[in-house]
N, C-alpha and C positions, 0 to 999 in steps of 0.2 A: 467466631465470630459475635458482631454483638446484629442480637436480634432490631436493635432499636437502628442499624447503623442507615443509614442512607444511600440505594443502589441508586445505581443509572439505569435508567428504565432498558438500554441493550449497546451491545460495544460494538464499532462497525471498527472493521478490521482490513487495511490494506493487505496486500499478499507479497508484492518481489520487496526486499528488500526491508520489510515492516518482518515477517511471519518467516520469509524464507530468502536465503542468503543467494538466490538468487542473480542479483544481477552481475558477479562476472559468469555467469553463463550467456545473458547478454550480450553483456562487452565482447564477450568470445566469439561467435553466433553475427555479429555486425561487422568483426578482425575479419572473418570469415570470406564473408559475404565478399566485402572491399576490397579485400587482396584479389579476390578472384575475378574485378572489374582493372586489376591495376589500379586501388584506390588505397591510399595511404587512411588508415583508422588506429588513433591513442587509445591510450587507455581512459587522458583526459577526454576524450571527446566520448567515447561513450559516458561517461560521466554527464556528460550534455543532453543525455536523453533518458538520465530517469528520472521515470514518477511519467512521462512523455504520454500521450496518447500515439498506440502504434502509428496513428496516420502520419502524424507531425512527425516523427521521429521514421516512417518510410521513407516521406517526402528529404525528409534533412541530408538521407543516406544517396537518393539521389541528384540532389545540387552536389553531393561530393563526387557524384559521378558514378554511384550503380547505375546501370543501363537496362531497367524494368520497370514493370509499371507498378503503382504502388501498393495493390492486393498479391502482388507475387515476392517482391520484398514481404509482407507481413505474412504472409506464407510461408517462408523461407523461416525466419526468424523465429514464427510460431513452432515451426516444426521443430528443430534444432533447439531448441529451449526444451521441451516436455519431450521430447526422447532423454534429454537428461533430470526432469525430472522424478520422471516414472520412474527410470534406474535409483535415479538416489537423492531424496526428497532434504534439501538443506536445511532441516528446521534451524532458525534462532532459537539456542536455549531459554534465555530469554522469554521469546515472543511464547513460546512453547508453553514455557509452565503460569503464566499470567494467561494465557488462552486455557489451560486447564483447570484454574482457579476458577473462573472468570463463570466457564459450562459447569462445574461442579456447582457454584451459588446460583445454578438455574438463570442466568443471564441470558436473554438473545443473543445471537451474534450472526453479523453478516458478515461476511468480503467484499470489498469494495474496490477494483482492482482494478486495471486498465489493461491489461490483458485478458485474451477473449479467452470467448468460452471451454476452448479445448484444452488449455495449458492451465484455465481457474478448474476443472472438470479434474485433471490429471492428482493438480493438488488434492481437492478436496476429497477424493476418494483415498487420501492421506489420514484420513480427517471424517470419518464420512457424518459422525456424529455432531457435528462443534458449528456449520452456518446454519440458521435456521432460513438465510437468504443470501443470495448470491445477484452479485450485479457485478455486470462483466462489460470491457471496454466497448462491444457492438452491441450491446443491450442499450446504450443511452444514444443520444444526440449528441450531447455536449460530454466533452470527458473534461476530466482533472485538469486545467484549476478551476474549471466551471464547480459550482454546486452540485447540479445535475448529478451526479452518482451519487454522493450522499443524500440528499437529499428525496431518492427514488428507494433507495436503504430505508430510511427512513421508514418511509409511504408504506413499505412492503412489508416490514413488523406489525405495522401502526403508533408505531408510538411518535412523543415526540421529540423533533433531532434535537431542540434543546435542555433534553435528558438522559442523549446518547453521548459518551467518549466515542470522539475516533483516531487510531492509531497510525500514525504515520510515518516516514521517511523521506520524502523527497522535498520542494518546495512547491512543484505542484498540486500533490495532495495535499498536502497540509494548508494549501493557499481552497480548495478544493472545500477541506473538509471545515477549514471555518469562519467560508465566506458560506457556508452553509446553514451555523449557528451551531454549531456541533462545540463538545467541551472536549479540545484539541490539547495530542498531546504529541508532539515530532519528538523522533528520539533518533538522535545522531547514528546514523550509518555510514556512510561513504560521504556525503553531504553536511558540512558545516547547517546547521538550522537557524537562521535568523530569527531575531527576537520578533514580534508580534504582540498589541496586547490583547492579553486575557489567554494568552499563548504557554500551554507548561510545555516546557525544554528539558529533557534529559538525555541524558549518555549513557546510558543500561535502564530495560523493563524489569531490572531486577531490582526488587526489591516492593516493588508496587505490590497491591492487594488490590480486593473486590472493592475495599472500605474506603481505599485512598482514589478509587476510581471515582466514589459516590460523593463524595467533597468536592471531587471537583464539577461534578456537574451541581453542583448546589453556591459554585462560582469561586472556589478556590484554582491558587496556580502555581505550579511549583516550576521552578527558573532555577535548576544547575549548573547554568553559566554567567547570571549574575547582566551584566548590558557588553559581555562578547559573543560570537556569534559561534 
């Protein structure tokens, strides 16, 4: 690594869909819950919930016909997904490689997720030395796409949010990080990443390194999709 290279003050990571391929777990849990109430739920329905605060997702499931209180919906979904993550943590290989490089370079990392502490703790136990700060959906007043989660992470790390790189995959998460002022990377996973001024868009995190992340906080933008989503 070039000793003179600019590095970000911190890297802020989304969890579901970015670091781990847990979205299929969430969609399966939603489908099971809906089925128990005789409610139809499709893969496309599940995609609409990706990145949402859990309370928002719970309300949408209730509106669809799940006859439970919001807290009961959240408890069910969290329990199902947490059990699966504990059994097998489905790392995204490209994200794991970049996370390892960032940690090796000594750059502080935060996990910024709308999942609640129960699930985040299960995941962090698989990478106990990676994250100096964990911000979860049950720790903030306003969830993604509000900037509060990312601003909270930067505040807890004691860094300037504009000198941080945030890595996200969902529209809500990208909106949150971008609004907070982080140099934001939108990685396309299940959902297209819409073009935004100053937003970097990639098809994969493979090939990115810490020097590249440093250039992003200096104002460089990567866009692998051009005028397309």
